[in-house]
C-alpha positions in Angstrom: -4.5 12.6 -17.4 -1.2 11.5 -16.4 -0.5 8.4 -14.1 2.6 6.7 -12.0 2.9 3.0 -11.8 4.6 2.0 -8.6 6.2 -1.2 -9.4 5.9 -4.5 -6.7 8.0 -7.3 -6.3 4.8 -9.8 -6.9 1.5 -9.7 -7.2 0.2 -10.5 -3.3 2.6 -7.5 -2.6 1.1 -5.0 -5.3 -2.3 -6.2 -3.7 -0.9 -5.5 -0.3 0.0 -2.0 -1.7 -3.3 -0.9 -3.4 -5.3 -1.8 -0.2 -2.8 -0.2 2.4 -3.6 3.1 -0.1 -7.3 2.5 -0.5 -7.6 2.5 3.3 -5.9 5.9 3.4 -8.2 7.3 0.7 -5.7 7.2 -2.0 -7.1 5.3 -5.1 -4.3 2.4 -6.8 -5.7 0.1 -9.2 -3.4 -3.4 -9.3 -1.9 -3.9 -13.5 0.3 -6.1 -14.9 3.5 -4.3 -15.7 4.0 -3.8 -19.3 6.5 -5.3 -21.4 8.1 -2.1 -22.5 9.5 -1.9 -18.8 9.4 -5.4 -17.2 12.5 -6.5 -16.0 13.2 -10.4 -16.6 9.4 -11.8 -17.0 6.1 -10.7 -15.8 5.5 -8.2 -12.9 2.6 -5.9 -11.3 2.8 -2.4 -10.4 -0.1 -0.4 -9.0 -1.7 2.7 -11.1 -2.3 6.1 -9.2 -3.0 9.7 -10.7 -0.3 12.0 -11.2 -2.2 14.4 -8.2 -1.9 11.7 -5.5 1.6 10.4 -5.6 3.0 12.1 -3.3 0.9 11.0 -0.9 0.8 7.5 -2.0 4.5 7.4 -1.3 4.1 9.2 2.1 1.9 6.3 2.8 4.2 3.7 2.0 6.7 4.7 3.6 4.9 5.4 6.5 3.9 1.6 6.2 7.3 0.3 5.7 6.2 -0.5 2.0 8.5 1.4 -0.1 8.2 0.7 -3.6 10.7 -0.9 -6.3 10.7 1.6 -9.0 8.4 4.4 -10.0 7.3 4.7 -14.0 5.5 7.8 -15.1 3.2 6.7 -17.9 3.2 9.8 -20.5 0.4 11.0 -22.4 1.8 8.9 -25.6 1.8 5.8 -23.5 5.3 5.9 -23.0 7.1 5.0 -20.0 9.9 7.1 -17.6 11.3 6.0 -14.7 11.2 8.6 -11.7 12.7 8.7 -8.6 10.3 7.9 -5.9 
């Protein structure tokens, strides 16, 4: 299964993002950003399934919480940035 990682500017923001998604019925899990895609130190993101990304982005935009970046986690484990 493919997943998307919605990057956030801080742990607090990632937690808020996950709560907003959960209230809308979209499962999201806070995780530390992998070093391969982390720019300038540690970061956090919210992991959502491939089939729920569009809904998650719509919910976040409606709540005024546009994502910083979005990455696709491919089956190989590699990450590729996608346009939100």
